[in-house]
C-alpha positions in Angstrom: 47.2 -27.5 -9.3 46.6 -28.0 -5.5 45.6 -31.3 -4.0 44.9 -32.0 -0.3 43.6 -35.0 1.5 41.9 -35.4 4.9 42.3 -31.8 6.0 43.1 -31.7 9.7 44.3 -35.3 10.0 47.9 -36.0 11.1 50.1 -37.0 8.2 48.0 -35.5 5.4 50.0 -33.6 2.7 49.3 -30.6 0.4 50.9 -30.8 -3.0 51.7 -28.1 -5.7 51.9 -29.6 -9.2 52.7 -28.1 -12.6 49.4 -28.5 -14.4 51.1 -28.9 -17.8 54.0 -31.2 -17.0 52.6 -32.8 -13.8 56.0 -32.0 -12.2 55.8 -31.9 -8.4 56.9 -28.4 -7.5 56.3 -28.2 -3.8 54.6 -30.1 -1.0 54.1 -29.7 2.8 52.9 -32.1 5.5 49.9 -30.5 7.3 50.6 -30.1 11.0 48.5 -32.2 13.4 45.0 -30.8 13.9 45.3 -28.3 11.0 43.3 -27.5 8.0 44.1 -26.0 4.6 42.3 -22.7 4.6 42.9 -20.8 1.4 45.4 -19.8 -1.3 46.2 -16.3 -2.5 48.0 -15.3 -5.7 50.1 -12.2 -6.1 50.5 -11.6 -9.9 53.1 -8.7 -9.3 55.6 -11.0 -7.6 54.4 -14.4 -9.0 54.0 -15.7 -5.5 51.4 -17.9 -3.9 50.4 -17.8 -0.2 49.0 -21.0 1.2 47.1 -20.4 4.5 46.7 -22.9 7.3 44.6 -22.8 10.4 46.2 -24.8 13.2 44.4 -26.1 16.3 45.5 -27.9 19.5 44.3 -31.4 20.3 41.2 -29.9 22.0 40.2 -28.2 18.8 41.1 -24.7 20.0 42.8 -22.4 17.4 46.3 -21.3 18.3 47.8 -19.9 15.2 47.5 -19.3 11.4 50.5 -19.7 9.1 51.2 -18.7 5.6 53.6 -20.5 3.3 54.9 -18.1 0.7 55.9 -19.9 -2.5 57.5 -19.0 -5.9 54.8 -20.2 -8.3 57.2 -21.1 -11.1 59.7 -23.1 -9.1 57.7 -24.1 -6.0 60.5 -22.8 -3.8 59.3 -21.8 -0.3 60.4 -18.2 0.3 59.0 -17.8 3.8 56.7 -19.1 6.5 54.8 -16.4 8.3 52.6 -16.5 11.4 49.5 -14.4 10.8 47.6 -12.5 13.5 44.4 -14.0 14.8 41.4 -13.7 12.4 38.1 -12.7 13.9 35.1 -13.2 11.6 33.0 -10.2 11.1 29.2 -9.9 11.7 26.6 -8.8 9.2 23.3 -6.9 9.7 21.0 -6.3 6.7 17.4 -5.5 5.8 15.2 -3.4 3.7 12.9 -0.4 3.8 9.5 -0.6 2.2 6.4 1.6 1.7 3.9 0.1 4.1 0.9 1.6 2.3 -1.7 0.2 4.7 0.5 0.8 7.8 -0.1 -2.7 9.2 3.6 -3.4 9.9 3.6 -6.4 7.5 5.3 -6.4 4.1 2.7 -7.3 1.5 3.7 -8.4 -2.1 2.3 -5.2 -3.7 4.1 -2.8 -1.3 7.1 -1.2 -3.0 10.7 -0.7 -1.8 12.0 2.8 -0.8 15.4 3.9 -1.9 17.8 6.5 -0.4 16.7 6.0 3.2 19.6 6.6 5.6 20.5 4.2 8.4 23.1 4.3 11.1 24.8 1.4 12.9 25.1 2.4 16.6 27.5 0.9 19.1 26.5 0.2 22.8 27.2 3.9 23.6 24.7 5.0 20.9 27.5 6.4 18.7 27.1 6.0 15.0 30.0 4.0 13.7 28.7 3.4 10.2 26.1 5.0 7.9 24.6 3.7 4.7 21.5 4.3 2.5 19.1 1.9 0.9 19.6 0.8 -2.7 17.1 1.3 -5.5 15.6 -2.0 -4.4 15.3 -0.8 -0.8 18.1 -2.9 0.7 21.0 -2.0 3.1 23.9 -3.8 4.6 26.3 -3.4 7.6 29.5 -5.4 8.3 31.3 -4.9 11.6 33.3 -6.6 14.4 31.4 -8.9 16.8 29.5 -7.0 19.4 26.2 -5.4 20.3 24.6 -3.0 17.9 21.4 -1.0 17.3 20.3 0.1 13.8 18.8 3.5 13.5 16.7 4.7 10.5 16.8 8.4 9.5 13.7 9.1 7.4 12.4 12.7 7.6 8.8 13.0 6.3 8.0 9.3 7.1 6.4 7.6 10.0 7.3 4.0 11.1 4.8 1.2 11.1 4.0 -0.8 14.3 6.9 -2.9 15.4 7.1 -6.8 15.4 3.7 -7.5 14.0 2.7 -11.1 13.3 4.8 -14.3 13.7 7.0 -14.1 10.5 10.1 -12.1 11.2 10.9 -11.8 7.5 7.7 -9.7 6.9 7.5 -7.4 10.0 9.0 -4.0 10.8 11.7 -4.1 13.4 12.1 -0.5 14.3 10.4 1.3 17.3 8.1 4.0 15.9 9.0 6.3 18.8 12.8 6.1 18.7 13.3 5.0 15.0 15.8 2.4 16.4 15.8 -1.4 16.8 16.3 -3.3 20.0 20.0 -4.1 20.7 21.3 -7.0 18.6 24.3 -9.0 19.9 26.3 -11.0 17.4 29.4 -13.3 17.8 32.0 -13.6 15.1 30.7 -15.0 11.8 27.0 -14.5 12.7 24.5 -12.5 10.7 21.0 -11.3 11.1 18.8 -10.7 8.1 15.5 -8.8 7.7 16.1 -5.9 10.0 13.4 -4.2 8.1 11.6 -0.8 8.2 8.0 -0.3 7.2 7.6 3.4 6.4 4.7 5.6 5.4 4.8 9.2 4.1 3.5 11.8 6.5 0.8 13.9 4.8 2.0 17.4 4.5 0.7 20.0 6.9 -1.9 22.3 5.2 -4.2 25.2 6.0 -7.8 24.3 6.2 -10.6 26.8 5.4 -14.3 26.2 6.1 -15.4 28.4 3.2 -15.5 27.7 -0.6 -12.3 28.5 -2.4 -11.7 32.2 -3.2 -10.0 31.7 -6.6 -12.3 31.8 -9.6 -13.5 28.4 -10.6 -15.9 29.1 -13.5 -16.3 26.8 -16.4 -13.5 28.5 -18.3 -11.0 27.9 -15.5 -11.0 24.1 -15.9 -8.6 22.4 -18.3 -10.2 19.1 -17.4 -13.8 18.8 -16.0 -15.7 15.6 -15.6 -19.4 15.6 -14.7 -18.9 12.5 -12.5 -15.1 11.8 -12.5 -11.6 12.6 -13.5 -8.5 10.4 -13.5 -5.1 12.1 -14.0 -2.9 9.0 -14.4 0.7 8.4 -13.4 3.2 11.1 -14.3 0.6 13.2 -16.2 1.3 17.0 -16.2 -1.2 19.9 -16.1 0.6 23.0 -17.3 -2.3 25.3 -16.6 -5.9 25.2 -15.5 -7.9 23.5 -12.7 -9.1 19.9 -12.5 -12.6 18.9 -11.2 -15.5 16.5 -11.0 -18.7 18.6 -11.1 -20.8 16.5 -8.8 -20.8 13.6 -6.4 -21.0 10.3 -8.2 -22.9 7.2 -7.1 -20.1 5.1 -8.6 -18.6 3.1 -10.0 -15.6 5.3 -10.4 -12.7 5.7 -12.8 -10.1 5.0 -10.0 -9.5 4.7 -6.3 -13.2 5.0 -5.3 -13.1 8.7 -5.7 -14.4 11.3 -8.1 -11.0 12.8 -8.7 -7.7 10.8 -8.6 -4.4 12.5 -9.1 -2.1 9.5 -9.9 1.4 8.7 -8.7 3.9 11.3 -9.8 1.2 13.5 -11.5 2.0 17.2 -11.3 0.0 20.4 -11.5 2.4 23.2 -12.4 0.1 26.2 -12.1 0.1 27.7 -8.6 -3.3 29.3 -9.3 -4.9 25.9 -10.1 -7.3 24.0 -7.9 -8.3 20.3 -7.7 -11.9 20.0 -6.8 -14.3 17.2 -6.1 -16.5 15.5 -3.6 -13.8 12.9 -2.9 -10.2 13.6 -4.0 -7.2 11.2 -3.9 -3.7 12.6 -4.3 -1.4 9.6 -4.7 2.3 9.1 -3.8 4.7 11.7 -5.2 1.9 13.7 -6.9 2.0 17.5 -6.5 -0.9 19.8 -6.5 -1.7 23.3 -5.2 -5.1 24.1 -3.7 -7.5 21.2 -3.1 -11.2 21.6 -2.4 -13.2 18.5 -1.2 -15.5 16.8 1.2 -13.2 13.8 1.6 -9.5 13.4 0.8 -7.0 10.5 0.7 -3.5 9.7 -0.5 0.0 10.7 0.3 0.8 13.2 -2.3 2.2 16.7 -1.8 -0.4 19.5 -1.4 1.4 22.8 -1.8 -1.5 25.1 -1.2 -4.6 25.2 0.9 -7.0 22.3 1.7 -10.5 23.8 1.5 -13.5 22.0 2.9 -16.4 21.6 2.4 -16.7 22.0 -1.4 -19.9 23.4 -2.9 -21.3 21.1 -5.5 -22.0 21.2 -8.4 -18.8 23.1 -9.2 -20.5 24.8 -12.2 -24.1 25.5 -12.7 -24.2 24.0 -16.2 -22.0 22.5 -18.8 -22.2 24.0 -22.3 -25.4 23.4 -24.3 -25.0 20.5 -26.7 -25.9 21.5 -30.3 -28.2 19.5 -32.5 -26.4 16.8 -34.6 -27.9 15.9 -38.0 -25.4 13.5 -39.7 -25.7 12.6 -43.3 -25.2 9.3 -45.2 -22.1 10.0 -47.2 -19.1 8.0 -45.7 -15.5 8.7 -46.4 -12.6 6.3 -46.3 -9.4 8.2 -46.8 -6.6 6.0 -48.1 -3.1 5.9 -46.7 -0.9 8.8 -47.8 -3.8 10.6 -49.5 -5.6 13.9 -48.7 -9.3 14.7 -48.3 -10.5 18.3 -48.2 -14.0 18.8 -46.7 -16.3 21.8 -46.9 -19.0 22.2 -44.2 -21.9 19.8 -44.4 -23.6 16.6 -43.0 -21.7 13.4 -43.5 -21.7 9.8 -42.3 -18.6 8.0 -40.9 -15.2 9.6 -41.5 -12.5 6.9 -41.7 -8.8 7.8 -42.2 -6.2 5.2 -42.9 -2.6 5.4 -41.5 -0.7 8.5 -42.7 -3.7 10.1 -44.4 -4.5 13.8 -44.2 -7.9 15.4 -43.7 -8.4 19.2 -44.2 -11.4 21.1 -42.9 -11.9 24.4 -44.6 -14.0 25.8 -41.7 -17.6 26.0 -40.6 -20.0 23.5 -39.0 -19.7 19.8 -39.8 -22.0 16.9 -38.8 -20.8 13.3 -38.7 -22.1 9.9 -37.6 -18.6 8.9 -36.3 -14.9 9.3 -36.6 -12.6 6.4 -37.0 -9.0 7.6 -37.7 -5.9 5.4 -37.8 -2.4 6.0 -36.7 -0.5 9.1 -37.7 -3.5 10.8 -39.4 -3.2 14.6 -39.8 -6.4 16.5 -39.2 -6.0 20.2 -40.2 -8.3 23.1 -39.7 -7.9 26.1 -42.0 -10.5 28.3 -40.2 -12.7 28.3 -37.1 -14.6 25.0 -37.1 -17.2 23.1 -35.2 -17.3 19.3 -35.4 -20.5 17.6 -34.2 -20.4 13.8 -34.0 -23.6 11.7 -33.2 -21.6 8.6 -32.2 -18.1 7.8 -31.2 -14.7 9.4 -31.9 -11.6 7.3 -32.2 -8.2 8.9 -33.2 -5.2 6.7 -33.5 -1.7 6.7 -32.2 0.6 9.6 -33.2 -2.2 11.5 -34.9 -2.7 15.3 -35.0 -5.9 17.3 -34.6 -4.6 20.8 -34.9 -4.9 24.1 -36.9 -3.4 23.9 -40.4 0.3 25.0 -40.5 -0.7 28.0 -42.6 -3.5 29.0 -40.1 -1.1 30.8 -37.8 -3.7 32.8 -35.9 -6.0 29.8 -35.2 -6.0 28.3 -31.7 -7.8 25.8 -29.5 -10.7 28.2 -28.9 -11.4 28.2 -32.6 -11.9 24.5 -32.9 -14.9 22.9 -31.0 -15.5 19.1 -31.1 -18.8 17.7 -29.7 -19.2 13.9 -29.3 -22.6 12.6 -28.4 -21.7 8.9 -28.1 -21.6 6.7 -25.0 -19.2 4.1 -23.7 -19.8 0.7 -25.4 -23.5 -0.3 -25.6 -24.3 0.2 -21.9 -22.8 3.6 -21.2 -21.2 2.5 -18.0 -17.9 3.9 -16.9 -15.8 1.0 -17.9 -17.7 -0.1 -21.0 -15.7 -0.2 -24.3 -15.0 1.2 -26.7 -15.0 4.6 -24.9 -17.1 7.5 -26.4 -14.0 9.5 -27.4 -10.4 8.6 -27.6 -7.3 10.4 -28.7 -4.4 7.9 -29.2 -1.0 7.4 -27.7 1.4 10.3 -28.4 -1.3 12.2 -30.3 -1.5 16.0 -30.4 -4.8 17.9 -29.9 -5.4 21.6 -30.2 -9.2 22.0 -29.6 -12.0 22.2 -27.1 -13.7 18.8 -26.7 -17.0 18.0 -25.0 -18.3 14.4 -24.5 -21.4 14.6 -22.2 -22.4 11.0 -22.3 -19.2 9.0 -21.9 -15.5 8.9 -21.3 -13.1 11.3 -23.0 -9.7 9.5 -23.0 -6.5 11.5 -23.8 -4.1 8.5 -24.0 -0.4 8.0 -22.9 2.1 10.7 -23.7 -0.5 12.8 -25.7 -0.2 16.6 -25.7 -3.5 18.4 -25.6 -4.2 22.2 -25.5 -7.7 23.5 -25.0 -10.3 22.4 -22.4 -11.7 18.9 -22.1 -15.1 18.1 -20.7 -17.0 14.8 -20.4 -19.1 12.6 -18.2 -15.7 11.1 -17.3 -12.3 12.4 -18.4 -9.2 10.1 -18.3 -5.8 11.7 -18.9 -3.2 9.0 -19.6 0.2 8.1 -18.3 2.7 10.9 -19.1 0.0 12.9 -20.9 0.2 16.7 -20.8 -2.7 19.2 -20.9 -2.7 23.0 -21.2 -5.7 25.3 -20.7 -7.1 27.3 -23.6 -10.8 27.2 -23.0 -13.6 28.3 -25.2 -16.3 27.0 -22.9 -16.5 30.0 -20.5 -18.0 32.1 -23.3 -20.4 29.4 -24.5 -22.6 28.7 -21.5 -22.2 27.5 -17.9 -20.9 29.5 -15.0 
């Protein structure tokens, strides 16, 4: 155990005691104008090093000594004079996505990782290099001196420098040079918040003043909304085009635009087109051709940008057939099976883990209300007509029967005539048609009066038409359209 009293005062003493027996093992009188600095333990040699800083009577450092002790006996093995210690300096900061490019870090603006930075000496030579962490932070430690920090960020533009009066919120890099002003630091000093506000540069694209040349008939759309489409974060389109058929007066599903391609959403089909009056392609989203009248966002556009777009995209949606529901309701109990022949029925309710089998033909219903993990199987080509709303729960399947190996999405048509909530507005609930989280759908679905919602992590094959179509986070859609042969151009 170490004890020291009145560090730096003549006559004070540092003691080494055995913590178990309280035996005094070693002591030393501190030299005048000295201070006990630190102790270091070497487990390989069982030695302690006690470090002292010594100063003259004017307070100027003149030497550092180390007393090397045997920890067991307290015997002093050596007294060493150490070279002068010069405290280092620290520069640190962060890189963030300055989404509004105002040069001020807002609470909702996210960090950017893997941005490279160089520490430059007075000659402009890079003496250290680092990258920002997953939280956007970086850190340099160096000898005292004058330095400049340089940010290396291909594909980004820097925000205006030194905006506002709070240095903890502004961007400190010159947008022209990508460097800070020179920063001079003495030993032990640090400077925080040497920060970089960055914005992605929209990719260069080819513009054409004619409508798109690829075919964009009704059968080419995997998702087509009459007024709006929202492909949410990380959703995937394996094949087919995305579009909003006409300009909307609002309100909108998202971002104040008819078509929103969310953060990280991806269209994988190079022949696909995203089409709408106003299109937003958000950060890290990837699309091919885009046809629009107005565009926004910082996503990657790998094909052509084509403007203006001709609206409506298709002359007509499919004709909606007459629905004549009956009065017989069904409530299928959990872990039981119902087999239905064609006909007119009331509300179809399926409890968790139930199974419903359609033998094929035309069916009329008032509504569907199916719980979680319900299996809906089709044994032959089928047309489902629903006067009200459709609600399919989490993990459910609406697919051809396992034995119907030649049946596909074009053989199963689902028409839903209901609206959102009681008002029919875009955000009214419950929505007109919903397929739950992680559900599987193999069908063509048409919801002319409300929102068709394919929820998170669902997998849907067919073509999905509605007044509004909402594809959830991580959901995947694949084109297999029956609509091109059933009306519309």
